[in-house]
N, C-alpha and C positions, 0 to 999 in steps of 0.2 A: 868535549864531549858540546854540539852542533845544543845550545838554547831552544825550547818549543819556540811555535811561529807566538802567541799570548807574551810570553819571556820577550822574546824581541823585541815586540810590540814598544809593553809596559818598560824597557830601557829606554827606543824609542822616546819615548812621551817623556821619559827623566833627562832626555836628552846623553844619554849615557852611549856607548858603544852597544852597539844590537848581538855584537856576537859573544863578548865578556863581561859589558854591565859596567867596567872598570873607568875606563880610557873617557875622555869627556870627549862630545861630538862637536864643539865650538869653543871657538877664542870670542869670549867676546858676548855680543846680542844673539847674533846669527851667522858669523863667520864662519864658515864650516873649517875644521880642523884636516889635514889631509889622512893624514891613518891614528888610529887608537894608540897612543904611545903605552899601552900594555900588550897587547896581541897581537901590534902590528896589523890591523885589516883594515884595508884600505876603504872609505868607508865612500867615495863617487866614482868606483875607476869612470864609470862613465856615466858625464857627467850631466846628459840629456837624459839619461834612466828616469834620472830622480824625478823629473816636472809633469810626470804624468799622473805619479802622487800625491806632487804638492798641489796642484790643481786641481785633485779629487780635495786634499784636503780642505780650499778653500773654499770650494761647489758647496760643497754641502750646510756648512754655518749658513751661506748666502738663499740658500736652498728655502731652507725652513724660515728667511726670511720672505718671499716673493708666496712661500703658500698664507704667513701669514697673513701679507696684502692682497691674496687673492680671495681669504674667506672674507676677509671686510675688517679686517684691523687696519684702518686708517688713519696716520695722521692728522689733525686740524687745527690748520692755521702754523706760524711760521715758528710757533715755541712746539708745537706738535712734533714739524718737520725736524725739525732741530734733536728733540730726542728719539725719534728713530735712527736718526743719523748715529748719533751718537749710542745708542743701544746695538746700532749695526760696528760702528766701528769701533770701539774700545774695544771689545772682545776680540773680536780679531785679531786686532794689534797686536794685543798681550798677550794671545795666544799660538804668536807665528814661530820663535823656536820651540814651540812643544811639537805643533803642529810638521814644520820640519823634520825633528827629530822622529818622529812617526813617519815623516815623509821617506828619510834614511833607511830607518828602520824597515818599514816594508819593502823597498828598493834589494835591501838584504837581504831578509827572506823570499822573495820571490826569486830575484840572481840565484839566491841560493838553490831552492827548489829546480831552475832551468838547468842547469847542473851538476844536479841528480845525488847531494852531499856536500861536504864542507872540503872548501879547495885557496885557504886565501881568501 
C-alpha cells in the first residue's frame, strides 16, 4: 500500500524510506544509499530530479533571513554580523540531512503521482 503524501514527507524528514519507512536513506551523514534495504525502492532513479527539491528546501530558510534583513533586523558591528552568519549557517548545516531526506521524499511523491500510482 502506498503511503499518504504527509506520511512520505514525515518519513523523509526522519531519514527513512518514503515508501516503507524502514530502510535508511543515508549511509553516514548525507551520502545517499542507492535503494531501500527493506522494499528495494530506488531512492534517486534520476539524480537530477532531486536537485529542484534540495534547492527549494535550502532557499525557504534563506528567504526568511532575507525578509528579516528587509524588515529591519540588521547586524551592528562585527560581533552582530558574526552572530547573524552563525544564526543562518548553523541551522542550515545541522538540518541538512533532514532537508535532503525531505527532498528525496518529495521526489518520490511527485514521481509516483506522475506515473499514476506505485511501481518500484
